[in-house]
C-alpha positions in Angstrom: -5.1 30.5 -1.6 -6.1 26.4 -1.4 -6.3 24.9 1.3 -5.3 21.0 2.4 -7.3 19.2 3.6 -7.1 14.9 5.0 -8.7 13.2 6.9 -10.1 10.2 7.7 -12.5 8.3 9.6 -14.0 5.8 11.5 -17.2 3.5 11.1 -19.4 0.9 12.8 -17.6 -1.2 10.2 -17.4 -1.6 6.3 -21.6 -2.6 5.8 -24.0 0.1 3.4 -25.9 0.4 6.9 -22.5 1.8 8.2 -21.6 5.4 10.0 -18.7 7.2 11.2 -18.6 7.3 14.6 -14.9 9.3 14.1 -13.5 12.4 12.4 -9.7 12.8 12.3 -8.5 15.7 10.3 -5.3 18.4 9.8 -6.5 20.9 7.8 -3.4 23.1 5.9 -3.6 26.1 4.7 -0.5 27.5 1.7 1.2 28.6 4.8 2.0 25.6 6.4 -0.6 26.8 8.8 -2.2 23.4 10.4 -5.4 23.2 12.6 -6.2 19.0 13.6 -9.8 17.9 14.9 -10.5 15.1 16.6 -13.6 13.5 17.2 -16.0 11.1 17.9 -19.8 11.2 16.7 -22.8 10.0 17.8 -24.8 7.2 15.9 -27.9 5.5 16.2 -25.9 2.6 14.1 -24.9 -0.8 16.5 -21.2 -1.1 15.6 -19.5 -3.9 14.9 -17.6 -6.6 16.8 -15.0 -6.7 14.8 -15.0 -2.9 13.4 -14.1 -2.4 17.3 -11.3 -4.6 17.3 -9.7 -2.4 14.8 -10.2 0.6 16.1 -10.5 -0.2 20.0 -14.1 2.7 20.3 -17.1 1.6 22.6 -20.6 2.4 22.6 -19.8 4.4 26.2 -17.6 6.3 24.6 -19.9 7.5 21.9 -22.4 8.8 25.0 -23.2 12.7 24.8 -21.7 12.9 21.5 -22.9 15.0 19.0 -23.9 13.5 15.4 -21.0 13.0 12.5 -22.7 16.1 10.3 -22.9 18.3 14.4 -19.3 18.2 14.3 -16.9 20.7 14.3 -14.7 19.0 11.3 -18.0 18.1 9.2 -19.0 22.0 10.0 -16.0 23.4 7.5 -15.2 20.5 5.3 -18.8 22.1 4.4 -17.2 25.4 4.8 -14.0 24.3 2.5 -16.1 22.5 0.5 -15.0 24.4 -3.6 -12.9 23.6 -6.1 -9.8 25.2 -5.6 -9.3 22.9 -2.6 -7.9 19.9 -1.7 -10.2 16.9 -0.5 -7.6 13.8 0.6 -7.1 10.0 2.1 -5.9 7.2 2.0 -8.4 5.1 0.4 -10.8 8.4 -0.6 -13.2 5.9 -1.8 -14.3 4.8 1.6 -14.1 8.0 3.4 -16.0 9.2 1.0 -18.4 7.6 0.6 -19.5 7.4 4.1 -19.3 11.3 4.1 -22.2 10.8 1.7 -24.3 8.8 3.8 -24.8 12.1 6.2 -25.5 14.3 2.8 -22.3 16.0 1.7 -22.0 17.3 -1.8 -17.9 17.1 -2.7 -16.8 20.2 -4.4 -13.3 19.8 -4.0 -10.6 17.8 -5.7 -10.0 14.3 -4.6 -6.0 13.5 -4.2 -6.3 9.6 -2.4 -3.1 8.3 -0.9 -3.2 5.0 -1.4 -3.6 4.9 -5.0 -1.3 7.6 -6.1 1.4 5.9 -3.4 0.9 2.6 -6.2 1.9 4.4 -8.8 4.5 6.6 -7.6 6.3 3.5 -5.6 5.5 1.1 -7.2 8.3 -1.0 -5.8 6.3 -1.6 -2.6 4.8 -4.8 -2.0 1.8 -3.1 -0.4 0.8 0.1 -0.1 -1.2 0.3 3.2 -0.8 3.3 5.3 0.9 1.0 8.6 3.5 -0.9 6.2 4.3 2.9 4.5 5.2 4.0 8.3 7.5 1.7 8.1 8.4 0.9 5.0 9.3 4.6 4.3 10.2 4.7 7.9 7.9 7.8 8.9 7.4 6.4 11.8 10.9 8.0 12.9 9.5 11.5 12.9 5.8 11.3 13.7 6.5 11.8 17.5 8.5 15.9 16.8 4.7 16.3 14.0 2.6 14.8 16.8 4.1 17.7 19.2 3.0 20.2 17.4 -0.6 19.0 17.7 -0.8 17.9 20.7 -1.9 14.7 18.8 -1.6 11.4 20.2 -0.1 8.9 17.8 -2.0 4.8 17.8 -2.5 2.2 15.1 -6.1 2.2 13.2 -7.3 6.4 14.7 -8.7 7.8 12.5 -6.1 11.2 13.1 -2.8 9.3 14.1 -3.8 7.8 10.7 -3.4 10.9 9.3 -0.6 12.3 10.8 0.9 9.6 8.8 -0.6 10.3 5.8 0.5 14.5 5.9 3.7 12.7 6.0 3.3 10.3 3.5 2.2 13.0 1.4 5.3 15.0 1.8 6.8 11.6 0.2 5.0 12.1 -1.8 5.3 15.4 -3.6 9.1 15.1 -3.4 8.6 12.2 -5.8 5.9 13.9 -8.1 8.6 16.6 -8.1 11.8 14.0 -8.9 9.7 12.5 -12.2 7.1 15.1 -12.7 9.6 18.1 -12.1 7.5 20.0 -14.9 4.5 19.6 -13.3 2.9 21.3 -10.0 3.0 18.2 -7.5 -0.1 18.6 -6.4 -1.9 19.4 -9.4 0.5 15.9 -10.4 -1.3 13.6 -7.3 -5.0 15.0 -7.9 -4.4 14.3 -11.7 -2.7 10.5 -10.6 -5.8 9.5 -8.4 -8.1 9.8 -11.2 -6.0 7.6 -13.5 -5.7 4.1 -12.6 -3.5 1.3 -11.2 -1.4 -1.8 -13.9 -1.4 -4.1 -11.2 1.5 -6.0 -11.8 1.6 -8.6 -9.7 -1.5 -10.4 -7.3 -1.4 -9.6 -3.7 -3.6 -12.2 -2.3 -5.6 -15.4 -4.1 -4.0 -18.8 -6.0 -1.6 -16.7 -7.7 -1.1 -14.9 -5.1 3.1 -13.6 -5.8 2.8 -14.1 -9.7 2.5 -12.1 -12.3 -0.6 -10.9 -13.5 -0.2 -10.7 -17.4 1.7 -14.8 -17.5 -1.4 -15.5 -15.3 -3.9 -14.4 -18.2 -1.2 -16.9 -20.8 -2.1 -19.1 -18.9 -5.6 -19.1 -17.6 -7.9 -16.8 -18.4 -10.3 -18.4 -17.5 -9.5 -17.8 -14.0 -9.8 -14.4 -14.5 -12.2 -14.1 -15.8 -14.0 -15.9 -13.5 -13.0 -12.8 -10.4 -14.2 -10.3 -12.9 -17.2 -11.8 -12.9 -17.9 -13.1 -9.4 -16.1 -11.1 -6.8 -15.3 -7.4 -5.0 -12.6 -5.7 -7.0 -10.6 -2.4 -6.5 -10.6 -0.6 -9.7 -6.9 -0.9 -10.1 -7.3 -4.2 -10.1 -10.4 -4.1 -12.1 -8.6 -2.4 -15.2 -5.4 -4.3 -14.7 -7.3 -7.8 -15.2 -9.7 -5.8 -18.8 -6.5 -5.1 -20.1 -4.9 -8.1 -19.6 -7.7 -10.1 -20.9 -9.1 -7.7 -24.0 -4.3 -8.3 -24.7 
């Protein structure tokens, strides 16, 4: 029987030396039973002020807390680490990078709800979790879901984000059934996670809102500069490589 492990981390920052200071997670079995985790954890890495500004976790809150690998969630994460189970996060590459720093070696099938959102809801101008929360009106039902699991919802809080992600996962499954009726929706989400997304319009920078293919025709030099000099996600790299080759 497969388990679906939805998780999120809050961290000391987003640099190479940063570490996990909070796990939020919901583990769901095929019968729909949910086990929720909301755990702070200590680290010897100082929390950056910019990170505190986002998640409101201060050093005082971590005094006396266990290390990340000693938390109940991390132990469960290791226990269920098998190819028959699914590990799910929004922008999963970030969270995977963080747990790998703790020594985690992945065997799960992965589902990135961010990339799946780009595939299945391309009409949305943004695919940030909090944007999706309001765009798809998940906020209207989240309190009912939170009450079931004794969860308090706060923006940019690990367990609050996981709850929203669980509601969004149901939307993704429904969309998969609509678009790909001949496929198992969870298996299709795992496949889409491995499939780069072609970005239609720029979401930032000099050409924000402009069609990528049109910009490639008019200013290929700038796109080549972007590709060589900017830190881009995999989808934008894939898109630029495709339009520049064309």
